[in-house]
RONU-667064 format. One record per atom (N, C-alpha, C, O, CB): residue number from 0; atom name; z, y, x. Coordinates in steps of 0.05 Angstrom, whole numbers. Glycine has a CB too. Layout:
BEGIN
NUM  CA  Z  Y  X
...
% end
This chain:
BEGIN
0  N  407  829  312
0  CA  416  852  297
0  C  444  845  286
0  O  447  824  272
0  CB  396  860  274
1  N  463  861  291
1  CA  490  855  281
1  C  501  880  268
1  O  493  903  274
1  CB  508  846  304
2  N  519  876  250
2  CA  533  898  238
2  C  559  903  251
2  O  573  884  259
2  CB  536  894  207
3  N  566  927  254
3  CA  591  935  265
3  C  595  964  258
3  O  578  975  244
3  CB  593  931  296
4  N  616  977  266
4  CA  619  1006  261
4  C  620  1012  231
4  O  606  1030  222
4  CB  596  1021  274
5  N  636  997  216
5  CA  639  1003  188
5  C  614  997  171
5  O  607  1013  153
5  CB  646  1032  184
6  N  599  976  177
6  CA  576  969  162
6  C  550  980  173
6  O  529  973  163
6  CB  580  977  134
7  N  552  997  193
7  CA  528  1009  206
7  C  515  988  224
7  O  529  970  234
7  CB  534  1034  222
8  N  489  990  228
8  CA  475  971  245
8  C  480  978  274
8  O  482  1001  281
8  CB  445  972  239
9  N  483  957  289
9  CA  485  960  318
9  C  461  945  329
9  O  461  921  331
9  CB  512  949  330
10  N  440  960  336
10  CA  415  947  344
10  C  417  937  373
10  O  421  952  391
10  CB  392  967  341
11  N  413  911  376
11  CA  412  899  402
11  C  384  889  408
11  O  380  874  427
11  CB  432  875  404
12  N  364  897  393
12  CA  337  889  397
12  C  319  914  393
12  O  327  934  381
12  CB  328  866  379
13  N  295  912  403
13  CA  276  935  401
13  C  260  932  375
13  O  258  911  363
13  CB  258  936  425
14  N  248  954  368
14  CA  230  954  345
14  C  206  936  350
14  O  195  923  332
14  CB  220  983  338
15  N  198  935  376
15  CA  176  917  383
15  C  183  888  378
15  O  166  871  371
15  CB  169  921  413
16  N  209  881  381
16  CA  217  853  376
16  C  215  847  346
16  O  209  824  339
16  CB  246  848  387
17  N  220  866  329
17  CA  216  862  300
17  C  187  856  295
17  O  180  838  280
17  CB  226  886  284
18  N  170  873  307
18  CA  141  870  304
18  C  132  842  313
18  O  118  828  299
18  CB  126  892  319
19  N  140  835  337
19  CA  133  809  349
19  C  144  785  331
19  O  130  766  326
19  CB  144  806  377
20  N  169  788  323
20  CA  181  767  306
20  C  167  764  279
20  O  163  742  270
20  CB  211  772  302
21  N  159  787  268
21  CA  145  785  242
21  C  119  770  245
21  O  112  754  228
21  CB  140  813  231
22  N  104  776  266
22  CA  79  762  271
22  C  84  732  276
22  O  70  715  265
22  CB  64  775  296
23  N  104  726  292
23  CA  110  698  299
23  C  118  682  274
23  O  108  661  269
23  CB  132  697  320
24  N  137  694  258
24  CA  146  680  234
24  C  124  677  213
24  O  122  657  199
24  CB  170  694  222
25  N  107  697  211
25  CA  84  696  193
25  C  65  673  201
25  O  55  659  184
25  CB  69  722  192
26  N  61  671  227
26  CA  43  649  237
26  C  56  622  232
26  O  42  603  224
26  CB  37  653  267
27  N  82  620  237
27  CA  96  595  232
27  C  94  587  202
27  O  89  564  196
27  CB  125  597  241
28  N  98  607  185
28  CA  96  602  156
28  C  68  593  149
28  O  65  573  134
28  CB  104  628  140
29  N  48  606  159
29  CA  21  599  154
29  C  15  571  164
29  O  2  555  150
29  CB  2  619  167
30  N  24  564  188
30  CA  20  538  199
30  C  33  516  182
30  O  21  495  177
30  CB  31  537  228
31  N  58  521  173
31  CA  72  501  157
31  C  59  498  130
31  O  57  475  120
31  CB  101  510  154
32  N  50  520  118
32  CA  37  518  92
32  C  10  503  94
32  O  2  489  75
32  CB  32  545  80
33  N  -3  506  117
33  CA  -29  493  121
33  C  -27  464  128
33  O  -46  448  126
33  CB  -45  508  143
34  N  -3  455  137
34  CA  1  427  144
34  C  -1  409  120
34  O  13  413  100
34  CB  29  424  158
35  N  -20  390  121
35  CA  -22  372  99
35  C  3  354  96
35  O  17  349  115
35  CB  -48  354  102
36  N  7  345  72
36  CA  31  329  67
36  C  27  300  78
36  O  47  286  84
36  CB  37  327  37
37  N  3  292  81
37  CA  -3  266  92
37  C  -27  269  112
37  O  -46  283  107
37  CB  -10  245  70
38  N  -25  255  134
38  CA  -46  257  155
38  C  -54  228  161
38  O  -38  211  169
38  CB  -36  272  181
39  N  -80  223  158
39  CA  -91  197  165
39  C  -101  197  194
39  O  -118  213  201
39  CB  -114  189  145
40  N  -90  179  210
40  CA  -98  176  238
40  C  -107  147  241
40  O  -91  130  250
40  CB  -75  183  258
41  N  -132  142  235
41  CA  -142  115  237
41  C  -128  96  217
41  O  -130  101  193
41  CB  -138  104  265
42  N  -115  77  227
42  CA  -101  57  210
42  C  -72  66  203
42  O  -57  53  189
42  CB  -100  30  223
43  N  -64  89  214
43  CA  -37  99  210
43  C  -38  124  191
43  O  -55  142  195
43  CB  -23  107  237
44  N  -21  124  172
44  CA  -19  147  154
44  C  9  160  159
44  O  29  147  156
44  CB  -22  138  124
45  N  8  185  167
45  CA  33  199  173
45  C  40  217  149
45  O  25  233  139
45  CB  30  217  199
46  N  65  212  140
46  CA  75  228  117
46  C  89  253  129
46  O  111  250  140
46  CB  94  211  99
47  N  78  276  126
47  CA  89  301  137
47  C  104  317  116
47  O  113  339  121
47  CB  67  318  149
48  N  107  306  92
48  CA  120  320  70
48  C  148  329  77
48  O  156  352  74
48  CB  121  303  45
49  N  164  310  87
49  CA  192  316  94
49  C  193  336  117
49  O  210  354  117
49  CB  207  290  102
50  N  176  333  137
50  CA  175  352  159
50  C  168  380  148
50  O  181  400  156
50  CB  153  343  180
51  N  149  382  131
51  CA  141  407  120
51  C  164  420  103
51  O  169  444  106
51  CB  116  404  102
52  N  177  404  87
52  CA  199  414  71
52  C  223  422  88
52  O  238  440  80
52  CB  208  392  51
53  N  227  410  111
53  CA  249  416  129
53  C  244  442  144
53  O  262  459  146
53  CB  253  394  149
54  N  219  447  154
54  CA  214  470  170
54  C  204  495  155
54  O  207  517  165
54  CB  194  463  191
55  N  193  491  132
55  CA  182  514  116
55  C  203  535  110
55  O  196  559  111
55  CB  170  504  91
56  N  227  528  102
56  CA  247  550  95
56  C  254  568  118
56  O  261  591  113
56  CB  272  537  84
57  N  253  559  143
57  CA  262  576  165
57  C  245  601  169
57  O  257  623  169
57  CB  261  559  191
58  N  219  599  172
58  CA  204  624  175
58  C  205  642  150
58  O  204  666  151
58  CB  174  618  182
59  N  207  629  126
59  CA  209  645  102
59  C  235  661  102
59  O  234  685  95
59  CB  209  626  77
60  N  257  649  110
60  CA  283  663  111
60  C  282  685  132
60  O  293  707  127
60  CB  305  643  117
61  N  271  679  155
61  CA  269  699  176
61  C  253  724  167
61  O  261  746  172
61  CB  257  687  202
62  N  230  719  154
62  CA  214  741  144
62  C  229  756  123
62  O  228  781  122
62  CB  187  730  133
63  N  243  742  106
63  CA  259  755  86
63  C  280  774  98
63  O  285  796  88
63  CB  272  734  68
64  N  293  764  119
64  CA  314  780  132
64  C  301  806  145
64  O  313  827  143
64  CB  328  764  154
65  N  278  803  157
65  CA  265  826  169
65  C  257  846  147
65  O  260  870  150
65  CB  241  818  186
66  N  247  835  125
66  CA  239  852  102
66  C  263  867  90
66  O  260  889  79
66  CB  225  836  80
67  N  287  855  93
67  CA  311  868  83
67  C  322  888  103
67  O  330  910  96
67  CB  333  847  76
68  N  323  880  129
68  CA  336  896  149
68  C  320  922  156
68  O  333  943  158
68  CB  339  880  175
69  N  294  920  159
69  CA  279  944  167
69  C  282  968  148
69  O  287  990  157
69  CB  249  937  170
70  N  279  964  121
70  CA  283  987  103
70  C  312  997  103
70  O  317  1021  101
70  CB  276  978  75
71  N  331  979  106
71  CA  359  988  108
71  C  364  1004  133
71  O  377  1025  132
71  CB  378  964  108
72  N  353  995  155
72  CA  355  1009  181
72  C  342  1037  179
72  O  353  1057  189
72  CB  343  993  203
73  N  318  1038  168
73  CA  304  1063  165
73  C  319  1083  147
73  O  322  1106  154
73  CB  276  1059  152
74  N  330  1073  125
74  CA  346  1090  107
74  C  372  1100  121
74  O  379  1123  118
74  CB  354  1074  82
75  N  384  1082  137
75  CA  408  1090  151
75  C  402  1112  172
75  O  416  1132  174
75  CB  421  1066  165
76  N  381  1107  187
76  CA  374  1127  208
76  C  365  1153  196
76  O  372  1175  206
76  CB  351  1115  226
77  N  351  1152  173
77  CA  343  1176  159
77  C  367  1191  149
77  O  369  1215  151
77  CB  323  1169  136
78  N  387  1176  138
78  CA  411  1189  128
78  C  426  1204  150
78  O  436  1226  145
78  CB  429  1168  116
79  N  429  1193  173
79  CA  442  1206  196
79  C  426  1231  204
79  O  437  1252  208
79  CB  445  1187  220
80  N  400  1228  206
80  CA  383  1250  213
80  C  385  1273  194
80  O  390  1296  202
80  CB  353  1241  215
81  N  382  1268  168
81  CA  381  1289  148
81  C  408  1302  146
81  O  410  1326  140
81  CB  372  1279  121
82  N  430  1287  150
82  CA  457  1298  149
82  C  461  1319  172
82  O  472  1340  168
82  CB  478  1276  151
83  N  451  1311  195
83  CA  454  1329  218
83  C  437  1354  215
83  O  445  1376  221
83  CB  447  1315  244
84  N  413  1350  205
84  CA  395  1373  200
84  C  407  1391  179
84  O  406  1416  181
84  CB  366  1364  191
85  N  418  1380  158
85  CA  430  1395  136
85  C  454  1411  146
85  O  457  1434  139
85  CB  438  1377  113
86  N  470  1399  163
86  CA  493  1413  174
86  C  484  1437  191
86  O  496  1458  189
86  CB  511  1394  192
87  N  464  1433  208
87  CA  454  1454  224
87  C  442  1476  207
87  O  446  1500  213
87  CB  432  1444  244
88  N  427  1469  187
88  CA  415  1489  169
88  C  436  1505  154
88  O  433  1529  151
88  CB  397  1474  148
89  N  457  1491  144
89  CA  478  1505  130
89  C  492  1525  149
89  O  498  1548  140
89  CB  499  1485  120
90  N  497  1517  173
90  CA  510  1536  192
90  C  492  1560  198
90  O  502  1582  201
90  CB  518  1521  218
91  N  466  1555  201
91  CA  448  1577  207
91  C  443  1596  183
91  O  437  1619  187
91  CB  422  1566  216
92  N  447  1586  159
92  CA  442  1602  135
92  C  468  1614  123
92  O  467  1626  102
92  CB  428  1586  115
93  N  490  1610  137
93  CA  515  1621  127
93  C  514  1652  127
93  O  503  1664  145
93  CB  539  1611  145
94  N  525  1664  106
94  CA  525  1693  105
94  C  541  1706  127
94  O  562  1695  136
94  CB  536  1702  77
95  N  531  1728  137
95  CA  545  1743  159
95  C  556  1768  147
95  O  541  1786  137
95  CB  525  1748  182
96  N  583  1771  149
96  CA  594  1796  139
96  C  612  1809  159
96  O  618  1833  157
96  CB  610  1790  114
97  N  621  1794  179
97  CA  638  1806  200
97  C  627  1795  227
97  O  611  1777  229
97  CB  668  1798  196
98  N  637  1807  249
98  CA  628  1800  276
98  C  633  1771  281
98  O  616  1758  294
98  CB  642  1817  296
99  N  656  1760  273
99  CA  662  1732  278
99  C  641  1714  265
99  O  634  1693  277
99  CB  690  1726  267
100  N  631  1721  241
100  CA  610  1706  228
100  C  584  1706  245
100  O  571  1686  247
100  CB  605  1717  199
101  N  579  1730  256
101  CA  554  1733  272
101  C  557  1716  297
101  O  537  1703  305
101  CB  550  1763  279
102  N  580  1716  310
102  CA  584  1700  334
102  C  582  1670  327
102  O  570  1655  341
102  CB  613  1706  346
103  N  593  1662  304
103  CA  592  1634  295
103  C  562  1626  290
103  O  554  1604  296
103  CB  609  1630  270
104  N  547  1644  279
104  CA  519  1639  273
104  C  503  1637  300
104  O  485  1620  302
104  CB  507  1661  255
105  N  509  1653  319
105  CA  496  1651  345
105  C  503  1625  359
105  O  485  1612  371
105  CB  504  1675  364
106  N  528  1616  356
106  CA  536  1590  367
106  C  521  1567  353
106  O  513  1548  365
106  CB  566  1587  365
107  N  519  1570  326
107  CA  504  1550  311
107  C  475  1549  319
107  O  463  1528  320
107  CB  507  1556  280
108  N  463  1572  325
108  CA  435  1574  333
108  C  432  1560  361
108  O  414  1544  365
108  CB  426  1603  335
109  N  450  1565  379
109  CA  449  1553  405
109  C  453  1522  403
109  O  439  1507  416
109  CB  471  1564  424
110  N  471  1514  385
110  CA  475  1485  380
110  C  450  1472  368
110  O  442  1451  376
110  CB  499  1481  361
111  N  437  1486  349
111  CA  413  1475  336
111  C  390  1473  357
111  O  375  1454  357
111  CB  405  1493  313
112  N  388  1493  374
112  CA  367  1492  395
112  C  373  1469  414
112  O  354  1455  422
112  CB  366  1519  410
113  N  398  1465  421
113  CA  405  1443  438
113  C  399  1415  425
113  O  392  1396  439
113  CB  434  1444  446
114  N  402  1414  399
114  CA  398  1389  385
114  C  368  1385  377
114  O  361  1364  367
114  CB  415  1388  360
115  N  352  1404  382
115  CA  324  1402  374
115  C  310  1377  385
115  O  296  1363  370
115  CB  308  1427  383
116  N  314  1372  410
116  CA  302  1348  422
116  C  313  1323  410
116  O  299  1303  405
116  CB  306  1347  453
117  N  339  1323  404
117  CA  352  1300  391
117  C  340  1295  364
117  O  334  1273  356
117  CB  383  1304  389
118  N  337  1317  348
118  CA  325  1315  322
118  C  297  1303  324
118  O  289  1286  308
118  CB  324  1343  308
119  N  281  1313  343
119  CA  254  1303  347
119  C  255  1273  354
119  O  238  1258  344
119  CB  240  1318  369
120  N  273  1265  371
120  CA  275  1237  378
120  C  283  1219  355
120  O  273  1197  351
120  CB  296  1233  400
121  N  302  1229  338
121  CA  310  1215  315
121  C  286  1211  296
121  O  282  1190  284
121  CB  333  1229  301
122  N  271  1233  292
122  CA  248  1231  274
122  C  227  1212  284
122  O  214  1198  268
122  CB  236  1259  270
123  N  222  1212  310
123  CA  203  1193  322
123  C  212  1164  317
123  O  196  1147  311
123  CB  199  1199  352
124  N  238  1159  320
124  CA  249  1133  315
124  C  244  1124  286
124  O  236  1102  280
124  CB  279  1132  322
125  N  250  1143  268
125  CA  247  1137  239
125  C  217  1133  233
125  O  210  1114  218
125  CB  258  1160  222
126  N  200  1149  245
126  CA  171  1146  241
126  C  162  1119  251
126  O  146  1106  238
126  CB  156  1169  255
127  N  172  1110  274
127  CA  165  1084  285
127  C  174  1061  267
127  O  159  1042  263
127  CB  177  1081  313
128  N  197  1064  255
128  CA  207  1044  236
128  C  188  1042  212
128  O  180  1020  204
128  CB  235  1051  226
129  N  180  1065  201
129  CA  162  1065  178
129  C  134  1056  186
129  O  120  1045  168
129  CB  160  1094  166
130  N  126  1059  210
130  CA  100  1048  218
130  C  100  1018  218
130  O  81  1005  209
130  CB  92  1058  247
131  N  122  1006  227
131  CA  124  977  226
131  C  126  967  197
131  O  114  948  189
131  CB  148  967  242
132  N  142  982  181
132  CA  145  975  153
132  C  117  977  139
132  O  110  959  123
132  CB  164  995  139
133  N  102  997  145
133  CA  75  1000  133
133  C  56  978  143
133  O  41  967  127
133  CB  63  1028  139
134  N  57  973  168
134  CA  40  952  181
134  C  42  926  167
134  O  22  912  162
134  CB  46  949  210
135  N  66  918  160
135  CA  71  892  148
135  C  75  893  117
135  O  83  874  105
135  CB  95  878  160
136  N  70  917  106
136  CA  71  921  77
136  C  98  912  66
136  O  99  898  46
136  CB  49  906  64
137  N  119  921  79
137  CA  146  915  70
137  C  155  935  49
137  O  150  959  52
137  CB  167  915  94
138  N  166  925  27
138  CA  174  942  5
138  C  198  960  13
138  O  217  951  26
138  CB  183  924  -19
139  N  195  985  6
139  CA  216  1005  11
139  C  220  1020  -14
139  O  202  1025  -30
139  CB  208  1025  35
140  N  245  1029  -19
140  CA  251  1045  -42
140  C  234  1070  -42
140  O  232  1084  -22
140  CB  282  1053  -43
141  N  221  1076  -64
141  CA  202  1098  -66
141  C  216  1125  -58
141  O  204  1141  -44
141  CB  191  1101  -93
142  N  240  1128  -66
142  CA  255  1153  -60
142  C  260  1156  -30
142  O  257  1178  -19
142  CB  281  1155  -75
143  N  266  1134  -17
143  CA  271  1134  12
143  C  245  1142  27
143  O  245  1158  45
143  CB  281  1107  22
144  N  223  1130  18
144  CA  198  1135  32
144  C  188  1164  27
144  O  179  1177  45
144  CB  176  1115  22
145  N  192  1173  2
145  CA  184  1201  -4
145  C  201  1221  12
145  O  190  1241  22
145  CB  186  1206  -34
146  N  227  1216  14
146  CA  245  1234  28
146  C  236  1235  58
146  O  236  1256  70
146  CB  274  1225  26
147  N  230  1212  69
147  CA  221  1211  97
147  C  195  1227  100
147  O  192  1242  119
147  CB  217  1182  106
148  N  176  1223  82
148  CA  150  1237  84
148  C  154  1267  83
148  O  142  1282  99
148  CB  131  1228  61
149  N  170  1277  65
149  CA  175  1306  62
149  C  189  1316  87
149  O  181  1337  98
149  CB  192  1311  37
150  N  210  1303  96
150  CA  225  1312  120
150  C  207  1312  144
150  O  208  1330  160
150  CB  249  1294  124
151  N  191  1291  147
151  CA  173  1290  170
151  C  154  1314  170
151  O  150  1327  191
151  CB  157  1263  170
152  N  142  1320  147
152  CA  124  1342  145
152  C  138  1369  150
152  O  127  1386  165
152  CB  110  1343  117
153  N  162  1372  139
153  CA  176  1397  143
153  C  185  1401  171
153  O  183  1423  182
153  CB  201  1398  125
154  N  195  1380  184
154  CA  204  1382  212
154  C  181  1389  230
154  O  185  1405  249
154  CB  218  1356  220
155  N  158  1377  226
155  CA  135  1382  243
155  C  125  1411  239
155  O  117  1424  258
155  CB  112  1362  237
156  N  126  1421  215
156  CA  117  1448  209
156  C  136  1468  222
156  O  128  1490  231
156  CB  115  1453  178
157  N  162  1462  222
157  CA  182  1481  232
157  C  183  1483  262
157  O  196  1500  273
157  CB  210  1473  222
158  N  169  1465  276
158  CA  169  1465  305
158  C  149  1483  316
158  O  147  1485  341
158  CB  165  1437  316
% end
């Protein structure tokens, strides 16, 4: 995952890779935490304290990054989605007083119909992000989650 485009995310991985990575790093963290600091092997005592201290921060940091990135990505994608929906809604609800306004509104309607599949795809992507977020109980700003829930319900009802 890299940033580009004025701070926007440029996703070079799939949502499934986030899911897989979260499982892998969680397992690594669990394995490292379960590793005893000393292991007796017959007449040899192995001190694993330094090994544990060396490797434990890596899966913790990776999990922390995923917990930070997924909510940011969901919020960014939701922001783009709601902005486009709002623009389409504003154009469709503009007052009509002359023929030119009516023509503009018909064009806006045609544009909104053309974007309907795009809106649906964007919403499915956002829903998939929130499914992974929910699956791993990642903290999300309450307002972001509530806005997504309302928009998802409204978009599904309007279809």
